[in-house]
SEDOMAR-501104 format. One line per field, with one value per residue: residue number from 1; x, y, z of N, C-alpha, C in turn; residue in one letter. Coordinates in steps of 0.2 Angstrom, whole numbers. Layout:
i	c(NUM|...)
n_c1	c(X|...)
n_c2	c(Y|...)
n_c3	c(Z|...)
ca_c1	c(X|...)
ca_c2	c(Y|...)
ca_c3	c(Z|...)
c_c1	c(X|...)
c_c2	c(Y|...)
c_c3	c(Z|...)
aa	c(A|...)
end
This chain:
i	c(1|2|3|4|5|6|7|8|9|10|11|12|13|14|15|16|17|18|19|20|21|22|23|24|25|26|27|28|29|30|31|32|33|34|35|36|37|38|39|40|41|42|43|44|45|46|47|48|49|50|51|52|53|54|55|56|57|58|59|60|61|62|63|64|65|66|67|68|69|70|71|72|73|74|75|76|77|78|79|80|81|82|83|84|85|86|87|88|89|90|91|92|93|94|95|96|97|98|99|100|101|102|103|104|105|106|107|108|109|110|111|112|113|114|115|116|117|118|119|120|121|122|123|124|125|126|127|128|129|130|131|132|133|134|135|136|137|138|139|140|141|142|143|144|145|146|147|148|149|150|151|152|153|154|155|156|157|158|159|160|161|162|163|164|165|166|167|168|169|170|171|172|173|174|175|176|177|178|179|180|181|182|183|184|185|186|187|188|189|190|191|192|193|194|195|196|197|198|199|200|201|202|203|204|205|206|207|208|209|210|211|212|213|214|215|216|217|218|219|220|221|222|223|224|225|226|227|228|229|230|231|232|233|234|235|236|237|238|239|240|241|242|243|244|245|246|247|248|249|250|251|252|253|254|255|256|257|258|259|260|261|262|263|264|265|266|267|268|269|270|271|272|273|274|275|276|277|278|279|280|281|282|283|284|285|286|287|288|289|290|291|292|293|294|295|296|297|298|299|300|301|302|303|304|305|306|307|308|309|310|311|312|313|314|315|316|317|318|319|320|321|322|323|324|325|326|327|328|329|330|331|332|333|334|335|336|337|338|339|340|341|342|343|344|345|346|347|348|349|350|351|352|353|354|355|356|357|358|359|360|361|362|363|364|365|366|367|368|369|370|371|372|373)
n_c1	c(283|278|277|267|257|256|254|242|234|236|230|217|213|215|205|195|194|194|180|173|175|169|157|153|156|146|135|136|136|123|116|120|113|101|99|100|88|79|73|83|87|78|71|58|55|51|55|65|69|83|85|92|92|92|97|96|104|100|105|102|95|91|78|72|56|51|41|39|37|38|35|40|29|32|29|32|33|30|14|-3|-15|-28|-35|-40|-39|-39|-40|-34|-23|-30|-34|-27|-28|-16|-10|-19|-26|-19|-16|-19|-12|-15|-18|-22|-16|-6|-14|-20|-10|-7|-18|-16|-3|-8|-16|-6|1|-8|-8|4|6|-4|2|14|9|4|14|22|15|14|29|30|25|35|32|35|50|63|68|57|49|57|56|44|42|52|45|33|38|43|31|26|35|32|20|22|30|23|12|19|23|10|8|17|12|3|0|2|-3|10|9|-2|-10|-8|-11|-2|-5|-4|-13|-20|-27|-38|-33|-21|-5|9|26|39|44|40|37|24|17|16|16|13|14|2|7|8|20|34|50|63|75|92|107|121|135|153|158|149|143|142|126|119|109|92|92|82|73|69|57|51|37|38|30|18|10|3|5|18|20|25|34|40|55|63|80|84|94|112|123|136|149|158|152|163|163|155|158|149|137|125|109|95|78|63|46|30|16|2|-7|-6|1|12|20|25|41|42|50|58|60|74|78|93|99|111|125|118|116|120|110|104|88|80|69|66|64|73|86|98|104|120|132|144|141|129|120|112|104|109|101|107|108|113|122|112|102|96|90|103|107|116|128|129|138|133|133|122|113|100|87|68|54|47|57|74|90|103|119|131|136|127|119|111|98|100|94|87|84|68|56|56|71|78|79|88|104|121|122|111|97|84|68|62|47|41|47|46|38|43|49|49|50|41|37|40|56|60|69|72|73)
n_c2	c(-1129|-1117|-1110|-1118|-1114|-1101|-1101|-1107|-1098|-1087|-1092|-1093|-1079|-1075|-1083|-1079|-1065|-1066|-1073|-1063|-1053|-1060|-1060|-1046|-1043|-1048|-1042|-1030|-1032|-1037|-1025|-1018|-1025|-1023|-1008|-1007|-1011|-1000|-987|-976|-959|-945|-932|-922|-910|-894|-888|-881|-876|-868|-853|-842|-824|-807|-794|-777|-768|-754|-738|-727|-711|-696|-683|-668|-661|-649|-635|-630|-616|-605|-592|-581|-568|-550|-533|-518|-505|-495|-494|-492|-506|-508|-514|-534|-546|-560|-577|-586|-599|-599|-600|-591|-579|-575|-559|-556|-544|-544|-537|-521|-506|-490|-477|-464|-451|-450|-452|-439|-432|-436|-431|-418|-418|-422|-411|-401|-407|-406|-391|-388|-395|-389|-376|-378|-383|-372|-362|-368|-366|-352|-350|-355|-345|-334|-328|-331|-334|-347|-351|-349|-359|-370|-370|-372|-385|-393|-390|-397|-412|-413|-414|-425|-434|-432|-438|-452|-455|-454|-463|-475|-475|-478|-490|-497|-500|-510|-526|-539|-555|-564|-575|-588|-598|-606|-599|-595|-599|-586|-572|-555|-540|-526|-510|-512|-510|-510|-512|-507|-519|-530|-548|-556|-567|-585|-590|-604|-612|-619|-629|-645|-652|-654|-652|-661|-661|-667|-675|-683|-694|-692|-705|-711|-717|-705|-699|-699|-686|-687|-701|-713|-711|-718|-713|-713|-711|-704|-710|-719|-728|-743|-748|-742|-728|-726|-716|-711|-701|-690|-687|-671|-660|-656|-651|-640|-643|-652|-651|-643|-643|-655|-665|-668|-671|-661|-664|-663|-668|-671|-673|-680|-672|-677|-683|-677|-681|-676|-663|-646|-644|-655|-670|-685|-702|-709|-720|-725|-732|-746|-754|-769|-787|-804|-815|-825|-829|-832|-840|-834|-843|-854|-849|-851|-846|-843|-840|-841|-837|-835|-850|-862|-877|-888|-901|-917|-931|-947|-963|-972|-966|-958|-941|-932|-919|-906|-894|-877|-862|-845|-829|-816|-803|-789|-789|-793|-793|-809|-814|-816|-810|-820|-816|-823|-841|-849|-857|-859|-870|-879|-890|-884|-883|-877|-873|-880|-882|-878|-889|-898|-906|-909|-922|-928|-939|-934|-931|-924|-913|-907|-906|-907|-897|-886|-871|-858|-842|-835|-822|-808|-798|-782|-774|-786|-794)
n_c3	c(-52|-49|-62|-69|-63|-66|-80|-80|-75|-84|-95|-92|-90|-103|-111|-105|-109|-123|-123|-118|-129|-140|-137|-136|-150|-156|-150|-155|-170|-170|-167|-177|-188|-183|-186|-199|-202|-202|-212|-223|-215|-222|-232|-237|-250|-256|-273|-286|-303|-308|-316|-329|-328|-336|-327|-322|-312|-300|-296|-282|-279|-272|-277|-282|-287|-298|-302|-319|-322|-309|-296|-285|-279|-278|-272|-280|-276|-260|-251|-247|-248|-260|-267|-267|-277|-279|-273|-259|-263|-275|-292|-306|-320|-334|-333|-324|-312|-297|-283|-279|-277|-267|-277|-278|-276|-287|-296|-296|-299|-311|-319|-319|-326|-338|-343|-343|-354|-365|-365|-369|-380|-389|-389|-396|-408|-413|-413|-423|-434|-435|-436|-449|-455|-454|-442|-429|-420|-422|-410|-400|-406|-402|-389|-386|-391|-383|-370|-373|-374|-361|-355|-360|-354|-341|-340|-342|-333|-322|-326|-325|-312|-307|-312|-306|-294|-295|-294|-306|-312|-319|-329|-330|-316|-300|-285|-270|-251|-244|-238|-239|-233|-237|-234|-229|-226|-236|-237|-248|-260|-254|-250|-256|-261|-268|-286|-296|-310|-322|-331|-337|-338|-329|-320|-315|-304|-300|-292|-296|-290|-293|-295|-301|-318|-330|-335|-352|-363|-365|-358|-350|-334|-319|-306|-291|-279|-262|-250|-239|-245|-250|-262|-272|-281|-298|-310|-326|-332|-342|-345|-349|-347|-341|-330|-333|-327|-313|-296|-286|-271|-267|-276|-284|-299|-308|-314|-325|-327|-336|-333|-337|-328|-330|-323|-312|-299|-294|-284|-283|-278|-272|-265|-271|-275|-285|-298|-304|-318|-319|-327|-336|-329|-330|-319|-307|-301|-285|-273|-257|-248|-251|-247|-235|-221|-212|-200|-206|-219|-233|-241|-252|-255|-267|-277|-281|-292|-285|-287|-287|-292|-284|-276|-268|-256|-258|-253|-258|-258|-259|-267|-262|-270|-272|-263|-265|-259|-260|-267|-271|-278|-284|-286|-287|-289|-292|-307|-322|-324|-313|-300|-286|-267|-260|-252|-236|-235|-225|-217|-222|-224|-229|-240|-237|-239|-251|-257|-270|-271|-282|-294|-308|-313|-308|-313|-311|-302|-288|-288|-299|-300|-297|-310|-316|-332)
ca_c1	c(275|275|276|263|251|255|251|235|231|236|225|210|212|214|198|188|193|191|173|169|176|165|150|153|156|139|131|137|132|114|114|120|108|94|98|99|82|75|75|89|83|77|67|54|56|48|60|65|75|86|84|96|89|96|97|99|104|100|107|95|96|84|77|67|52|50|38|43|37|37|38|38|28|33|26|38|32|26|7|-9|-19|-34|-39|-36|-42|-37|-41|-29|-24|-35|-32|-27|-25|-10|-12|-26|-24|-20|-16|-18|-11|-19|-14|-26|-11|-3|-18|-22|-4|-7|-23|-12|0|-11|-17|-1|3|-14|-7|10|4|-7|7|19|7|2|20|25|10|17|35|29|24|40|30|40|58|65|69|51|47|60|56|38|43|55|39|29|42|43|25|25|39|28|14|25|33|17|9|24|22|4|8|20|7|-2|4|-2|-2|14|6|-9|-7|-11|-8|-1|-10|-4|-18|-20|-32|-38|-31|-16|1|15|33|42|47|36|35|17|14|21|12|15|10|-2|10|8|27|38|56|67|82|95|113|125|142|158|160|144|144|138|121|117|104|87|92|76|75|61|55|45|35|40|24|17|5|5|8|21|18|32|34|46|57|68|84|85|99|116|128|143|155|156|152|169|163|153|159|142|136|119|105|88|74|57|41|24|12|-5|-11|-7|3|17|19|31|47|41|55|55|67|76|82|98|100|118|125|114|122|115|109|98|82|77|63|69|63|78|92|99|110|124|137|149|138|123|119|106|105|107|99|110|107|118|124|107|98|92|94|106|108|124|127|132|138|131|133|116|111|95|80|62|48|48|62|81|94|108|125|137|136|121|119|105|97|101|89|87|78|66|53|60|78|82|80|92|111|125|122|105|93|80|64|59|40|39|54|44|35|45|52|49|49|34|34|45|59|61|75|73|70)
ca_c2	c(-1128|-1110|-1109|-1120|-1110|-1094|-1103|-1108|-1091|-1082|-1095|-1092|-1072|-1075|-1086|-1073|-1059|-1069|-1074|-1056|-1049|-1063|-1057|-1039|-1042|-1052|-1037|-1025|-1036|-1037|-1018|-1015|-1027|-1018|-1002|-1008|-1013|-995|-984|-970|-953|-941|-927|-920|-902|-892|-887|-876|-877|-860|-849|-835|-819|-802|-790|-771|-765|-746|-733|-723|-704|-691|-678|-663|-659|-641|-633|-625|-607|-604|-587|-577|-561|-543|-525|-513|-498|-496|-490|-495|-510|-504|-521|-539|-548|-567|-580|-590|-606|-601|-601|-585|-581|-572|-552|-553|-539|-547|-533|-514|-501|-484|-472|-457|-445|-451|-451|-431|-427|-438|-427|-411|-418|-422|-404|-397|-409|-402|-384|-389|-398|-383|-371|-381|-383|-364|-359|-372|-363|-346|-351|-356|-338|-332|-323|-331|-336|-353|-352|-350|-366|-376|-369|-376|-392|-396|-392|-404|-418|-413|-415|-432|-439|-432|-443|-457|-456|-455|-470|-480|-476|-481|-497|-502|-501|-515|-533|-542|-561|-565|-581|-592|-603|-607|-595|-597|-596|-580|-568|-549|-536|-519|-505|-516|-506|-514|-510|-510|-527|-535|-555|-557|-574|-589|-593|-609|-611|-624|-633|-652|-655|-652|-653|-665|-659|-672|-674|-689|-693|-692|-711|-716|-716|-700|-700|-695|-684|-692|-707|-713|-714|-719|-709|-716|-705|-706|-711|-725|-731|-751|-749|-736|-725|-724|-713|-711|-695|-689|-682|-665|-655|-658|-645|-641|-645|-654|-646|-642|-645|-662|-669|-671|-667|-659|-665|-660|-673|-668|-676|-677|-673|-675|-686|-673|-685|-673|-656|-641|-643|-662|-674|-691|-707|-708|-726|-723|-738|-747|-759|-775|-793|-811|-816|-830|-826|-838|-837|-833|-850|-857|-847|-854|-840|-845|-835|-841|-834|-839|-855|-866|-884|-892|-908|-920|-938|-952|-968|-976|-962|-954|-935|-930|-912|-903|-886|-872|-854|-840|-821|-813|-797|-787|-794|-789|-796|-816|-816|-815|-811|-823|-814|-828|-846|-853|-856|-860|-877|-882|-891|-882|-886|-871|-874|-886|-881|-876|-895|-902|-906|-912|-929|-931|-941|-929|-931|-917|-913|-905|-906|-907|-890|-880|-868|-851|-840|-833|-815|-804|-793|-776|-774|-792|-795)
ca_c3	c(-51|-50|-69|-71|-60|-70|-86|-79|-74|-90|-99|-89|-92|-111|-113|-102|-112|-129|-123|-119|-135|-145|-136|-139|-157|-158|-149|-161|-176|-169|-168|-185|-192|-180|-188|-205|-203|-203|-218|-222|-215|-228|-231|-244|-249|-263|-278|-292|-308|-307|-323|-329|-330|-337|-321|-323|-305|-300|-290|-279|-277|-271|-284|-281|-292|-299|-307|-325|-320|-302|-295|-277|-281|-274|-275|-282|-272|-255|-251|-245|-253|-261|-271|-269|-282|-279|-266|-258|-267|-281|-299|-309|-327|-336|-334|-320|-307|-290|-278|-283|-270|-267|-282|-278|-276|-292|-303|-298|-303|-319|-322|-320|-331|-345|-343|-345|-360|-369|-367|-371|-388|-393|-390|-401|-415|-414|-414|-428|-438|-435|-439|-457|-459|-451|-438|-424|-421|-421|-403|-398|-407|-400|-382|-386|-391|-376|-365|-376|-373|-354|-352|-361|-350|-334|-340|-344|-326|-316|-327|-323|-304|-305|-314|-301|-287|-296|-294|-310|-314|-325|-331|-328|-311|-294|-280|-263|-247|-241|-238|-237|-233|-241|-230|-225|-229|-237|-238|-254|-262|-249|-252|-256|-261|-274|-291|-298|-317|-323|-335|-335|-339|-323|-320|-309|-301|-295|-294|-296|-288|-298|-296|-305|-325|-333|-339|-358|-364|-367|-355|-346|-326|-315|-300|-286|-274|-256|-246|-236|-251|-251|-270|-274|-288|-303|-317|-330|-333|-348|-344|-354|-346|-337|-328|-337|-323|-307|-289|-282|-264|-265|-281|-289|-307|-308|-319|-325|-332|-338|-331|-338|-322|-332|-318|-305|-295|-290|-282|-284|-272|-268|-265|-275|-276|-292|-298|-310|-320|-320|-332|-335|-329|-329|-312|-305|-295|-281|-268|-250|-244|-254|-245|-228|-219|-207|-198|-211|-226|-236|-246|-255|-256|-274|-277|-287|-291|-284|-292|-286|-296|-278|-275|-262|-255|-259|-250|-263|-255|-264|-265|-264|-271|-271|-261|-267|-258|-259|-270|-270|-283|-282|-289|-289|-284|-295|-314|-325|-325|-307|-296|-280|-263|-259|-244|-232|-237|-219|-212|-225|-221|-234|-243|-235|-245|-253|-261|-273|-271|-290|-299|-316|-315|-304|-317|-312|-295|-286|-292|-302|-295|-301|-313|-320|-338)
c_c1	c(273|273|269|255|250|252|243|231|229|230|219|208|211|207|193|187|191|183|169|170|170|158|149|152|148|134|131|135|124|112|114|115|100|93|97|91|78|77|79|85|83|73|64|54|52|54|60|70|77|86|88|92|93|94|100|99|103|103|103|98|90|84|72|63|51|45|41|44|34|40|35|36|29|29|33|39|29|19|3|-14|-25|-39|-35|-41|-41|-39|-36|-29|-28|-31|-32|-24|-19|-13|-17|-22|-25|-21|-15|-18|-14|-15|-18|-21|-8|-8|-20|-16|-5|-12|-20|-7|-2|-15|-12|1|-2|-12|-2|10|0|-3|12|17|5|9|23|21|13|25|35|28|29|37|32|46|58|66|63|48|51|58|49|39|47|49|35|32|43|36|24|30|36|23|15|27|28|13|13|23|15|3|12|18|2|3|-1|1|3|13|1|-6|-11|-8|-6|-6|-9|-10|-17|-27|-33|-38|-25|-10|7|21|35|46|46|35|29|15|18|14|16|11|7|2|10|15|29|45|59|74|86|102|117|132|146|159|155|144|139|132|120|111|99|86|85|78|70|62|50|44|36|33|23|11|8|8|11|20|25|31|40|48|63|74|86|91|105|120|134|150|152|156|159|169|160|155|154|141|128|115|98|83|67|52|35|19|5|-10|-11|-4|9|15|26|35|46|48|53|61|67|79|86|100|109|119|121|119|117|116|104|94|79|73|67|69|70|85|92|106|113|128|143|147|132|124|113|109|104|105|102|109|114|118|118|102|94|94|97|107|114|123|132|132|137|132|126|117|104|89|73|56|49|53|69|84|102|115|129|135|131|122|112|104|98|95|91|81|76|62|55|67|81|82|86|100|114|123|115|101|87|75|60|52|38|43|51|42|38|51|53|48|41|32|41|49|60|68|77|71|70)
c_c2	c(-1121|-1108|-1111|-1116|-1103|-1096|-1105|-1100|-1086|-1086|-1094|-1084|-1072|-1077|-1082|-1067|-1061|-1070|-1067|-1052|-1053|-1061|-1050|-1039|-1045|-1046|-1032|-1027|-1035|-1031|-1015|-1018|-1024|-1013|-1001|-1010|-1007|-991|-978|-964|-950|-935|-924|-912|-900|-890|-882|-877|-870|-859|-843|-830|-812|-797|-783|-767|-757|-744|-727|-717|-701|-685|-673|-661|-651|-640|-628|-618|-608|-597|-584|-569|-556|-538|-522|-507|-500|-493|-495|-499|-507|-510|-528|-543|-556|-570|-585|-597|-607|-601|-594|-586|-576|-564|-551|-548|-543|-543|-525|-510|-494|-480|-465|-452|-445|-450|-443|-431|-430|-433|-420|-412|-419|-415|-400|-400|-405|-395|-384|-392|-392|-378|-373|-381|-376|-360|-363|-368|-356|-346|-352|-350|-333|-326|-326|-334|-344|-356|-353|-357|-371|-377|-374|-383|-395|-395|-399|-410|-418|-416|-423|-436|-438|-438|-450|-460|-458|-462|-475|-480|-480|-489|-501|-503|-505|-520|-538|-550|-561|-571|-584|-597|-604|-603|-599|-596|-590|-575|-560|-545|-529|-514|-507|-512|-510|-511|-511|-516|-531|-542|-556|-565|-578|-589|-598|-611|-619|-631|-641|-655|-651|-654|-658|-663|-665|-671|-682|-688|-694|-701|-716|-713|-710|-703|-695|-692|-688|-699|-707|-716|-715|-716|-713|-711|-709|-705|-718|-729|-738|-752|-742|-735|-722|-721|-712|-703|-695|-685|-676|-660|-658|-652|-646|-643|-648|-649|-648|-645|-653|-667|-672|-666|-667|-661|-663|-664|-669|-675|-674|-679|-673|-679|-683|-676|-681|-666|-652|-642|-651|-665|-682|-696|-707|-716|-724|-730|-739|-752|-766|-781|-798|-814|-823|-828|-833|-835|-837|-839|-854|-856|-848|-849|-844|-840|-836|-839|-839|-844|-858|-873|-886|-899|-912|-927|-943|-958|-971|-972|-958|-947|-934|-922|-911|-896|-882|-865|-851|-834|-819|-805|-793|-791|-789|-794|-803|-818|-813|-815|-815|-819|-819|-835|-851|-852|-860|-867|-881|-883|-889|-884|-878|-872|-880|-887|-882|-882|-899|-902|-910|-919|-932|-933|-937|-932|-925|-919|-911|-901|-903|-900|-884|-876|-860|-848|-837|-827|-812|-800|-787|-775|-780|-792|-801)
c_c3	c(-50|-57|-72|-68|-64|-76|-86|-79|-80|-94|-98|-91|-100|-114|-111|-107|-120|-128|-123|-125|-140|-143|-138|-145|-159|-156|-154|-168|-176|-170|-174|-189|-189|-184|-195|-208|-204|-210|-217|-221|-221|-227|-238|-243|-257|-267|-284|-294|-310|-316|-323|-331|-332|-332|-322|-315|-305|-295|-288|-277|-276|-275|-280|-288|-291|-305|-313|-323|-313|-299|-287|-280|-276|-276|-275|-278|-265|-256|-248|-250|-253|-265|-269|-272|-284|-272|-265|-260|-273|-288|-302|-315|-328|-336|-328|-314|-301|-284|-280|-276|-272|-272|-281|-280|-284|-299|-302|-301|-310|-321|-323|-326|-337|-346|-346|-352|-365|-371|-371|-380|-392|-394|-396|-408|-417|-417|-420|-434|-440|-438|-447|-459|-456|-447|-430|-424|-419|-413|-399|-399|-404|-392|-381|-386|-386|-371|-367|-373|-365|-352|-353|-356|-343|-334|-339|-336|-321|-319|-324|-315|-303|-307|-309|-296|-289|-297|-299|-311|-320|-329|-327|-323|-306|-289|-273|-259|-242|-242|-236|-238|-236|-234|-227|-230|-231|-239|-245|-256|-255|-252|-251|-255|-267|-278|-295|-305|-317|-329|-333|-334|-332|-325|-313|-309|-297|-297|-293|-294|-293|-301|-300|-312|-327|-337|-347|-358|-366|-363|-350|-339|-324|-308|-297|-281|-268|-252|-243|-240|-250|-258|-272|-280|-292|-308|-320|-332|-338|-347|-350|-353|-341|-335|-332|-333|-317|-301|-286|-275|-263|-272|-285|-295|-307|-314|-319|-329|-332|-337|-334|-332|-325|-326|-311|-298|-291|-289|-284|-278|-270|-270|-268|-274|-283|-293|-305|-313|-321|-326|-330|-333|-328|-321|-312|-299|-292|-276|-261|-246|-246|-251|-237|-226|-212|-205|-202|-218|-227|-241|-247|-255|-265|-274|-282|-286|-289|-289|-293|-289|-290|-278|-268|-262|-254|-258|-256|-260|-261|-263|-267|-266|-270|-268|-262|-266|-256|-262|-269|-276|-280|-288|-292|-284|-288|-303|-316|-326|-318|-303|-288|-275|-261|-253|-242|-233|-229|-215|-216|-222|-228|-234|-240|-241|-246|-258|-263|-274|-279|-293|-306|-317|-311|-308|-317|-304|-295|-289|-295|-298|-300|-304|-317|-326|-341)
aa	c(M|S|I|R|R|W|A|T|A|V|S|I|V|V|I|T|I|G|S|L|A|Y|I|K|V|G|Q|V|Q|A|A|I|A|F|G|E|S|F|P|E|P|S|A|T|V|E|T|L|I|T|K|S|S|T|Y|Q|P|T|Y|Q|V|T|G|Q|V|R|A|I|K|A|V|T|L|H|N|Q|L|S|G|T|I|E|Q|V|N|Y|T|A|G|G|H|V|V|Q|G|Q|L|L|I|A|L|N|T|S|E|E|Q|A|Q|L|Q|A|A|N|A|S|F|K|L|A|K|A|T|L|E|R|N|E|K|L|L|A|G|N|K|V|S|Q|Q|L|V|D|S|A|Q|A|D|Y|Q|V|S|L|A|N|I|A|N|L|Q|S|V|I|D|K|K|Q|V|L|A|P|F|S|G|T|M|G|L|E|T|F|E|V|G|Q|F|L|N|A|N|T|S|L|T|T|L|V|D|D|D|K|D|M|W|L|D|F|K|L|P|Q|T|M|A|K|L|S|L|D|S|Q|I|T|L|T|K|I|S|Q|A|E|Q|P|Q|H|L|S|A|L|V|I|A|K|H|S|Q|M|D|A|A|S|R|H|L|S|Y|R|A|Q|I|N|N|S|R|D|L|L|S|H|N|E|L|V|K|I|A|I|P|K|K|S|Q|Q|V|V|I|V|P|N|S|S|V|V|R|S|P|F|G|S|Y|V|F|E|L|I|K|D|D|S|G|Q|Y|R|A|H|K|R|S|V|I|L|G|Q|R|D|G|D|N|H|I|V|R|Q|G|L|E|Q|G|M|L|I|A|T|I|G|A|F|K|L|R|P|Q|L|L|V|Y|A|K|N|T|A|D|S|T|S|V|T|T|P|V|A|G|I|K)
end
């Protein structure tokens, strides 16, 4: 009797569980059928067909622009200023008198020396005539000759002192802003002002570390003015010289390039940025909108057709290079001819169904990148 009761109870439990399982399976099948009635999740993005380009990376250093002729003017002797014949920041020509010191004392001594010279010359000529007639001795003529030479030397010495109290322009150019006044006393070797020449050709001095490849003479480099202008100004320069040895302290090698400054864009002692070209390489350039960044690295989504001919998103890790405006250089990870997502790539995930918005005509990036050829 007890066994029959247990069998009945077990049968009831089995029937109950089977009924519940049957009902649940029906609910799951209904849910699956309901879900399949909706379309597969997808996204529409703009696309780009990648292209390989030759890219020449650059190494940036700072250089200093120099005028070919630039000097600081000094007076050789002390004295009081008698003339100032230039304006601060003005233009002067070669040989122009800039500053003259008072030479009244030297001028008086020069007049006396000229008088002594005339007397010595007349005495020498007279004694030479008398010597020809054997009326004077050779010793007297030699003494007159010595007096004549001493007079010449005195005149030359005084004239030299007068010349040293005048500061002349050694070449044509533009003066500095230092000013002086008549009556002002100057000590010897006073730093007066600067003079920068008018030559449109200028020098550019810069240094490269020993880890960089050495530049050959006649190499072309590009320099950029350091300014806040929206459109940076670029100029070309030609390497004309390099130092014979590496600097022992910094391990840098010094170079000098020549620039044509006919547009007057550069000034003496101005600092500029210099782009030194490196070895060129093949890269792919893509818009910034196609690059997705994560803590594990950067990647783009390549769109590949599945068996049904529909595009699916596939994640491709990339190594990025230089960024320039709206574009980015991809050094590794992409090849020419790949179809990638651009605008809208951030909403993709692997294997997601993707509708390409403009596959046919997406063959170029928006703007060029510096260094791309």
